[in-house]
Phi, psi and omega in degrees: 000340181300316179300324179293316178299314181298314180296318180297319178297318179296316181295319180292323184281341186307314182294327180287321179293311183293310181291327177297315179295316181296314183287333177291320181279336182221071182282343185301327183290341182262350185304312182302321181285326184275340186306313180301322181284316181295327177294328178282329183277333185305315179299323178294316179297317179297324180289318183282313182219089184299339182279347181281145178287150182234008180287152187300317183297318179293319179294326176294318178296319178298315178297318180295318178296322177297317178297317182296308182293315178298321178296319178293321178296318179295316182296321182276347180084003177276117183053043185297320182292312176296324179297319179296320177295319178298314179296321178298319179295322180282340181289334182297303179292328178298316181290316182296321181276326186276336186222056180279076184298334182293343181255006179272134176269327180287122183300323180292315179295321179297315180296319180294314179295324179294320178297317179292323177299313180292326175299314179294326176296319175296319176299319178301315178298318177297321178293322177295321176296318179296324179291330181273345184289123180261014177070027180085353178271149178300142179285170181300320181298315180295315181298319179295314178298319179296318179296319179296314178299317179299317179295318179298316179296321179297318179295317179298318178296319180296318179295316180298317178296317180297318178296316180298316180293326177294318177298318179296318180295319179296315179296319180295319179295318179295320180293324180292327178290328181284341180289139177292137182195000000 
């Protein structure tokens, strides 16, 4: 199953690597679409970290770099689960700003944006699956539950052994009292 997982991760990451590289080198074409969102996010960024830049072009480059690096991490399988979560998180504002089909009056433009919106929704679902994939290894929840069950069985065996040994000791003591001596 490992080759299927590896291939699926590479296929899923491809769009993030390619679009991340393209948008990093040419962020200007996205500024008009991203400006409304970056203008809303800028006050929050200034409040949290005043030294960070808040202009639309820089934020587009940061998002593009995140897509590029996260896509490469996902493709190579290095920190694939956190990378998938990171990409899923960045996909939300990217989808909302890039494909607002609900605000299009032109039916053709609306249909195109809706198709891209749904494509990104599918990517989001794939990223969530990639984030949840443990590579065929038992997850933390299963391992913890298994360890607890194992511990309970060990305790039951210890209690059962202690009772059995106590009964043997009582019988031995009773037998020793009956011996003439």
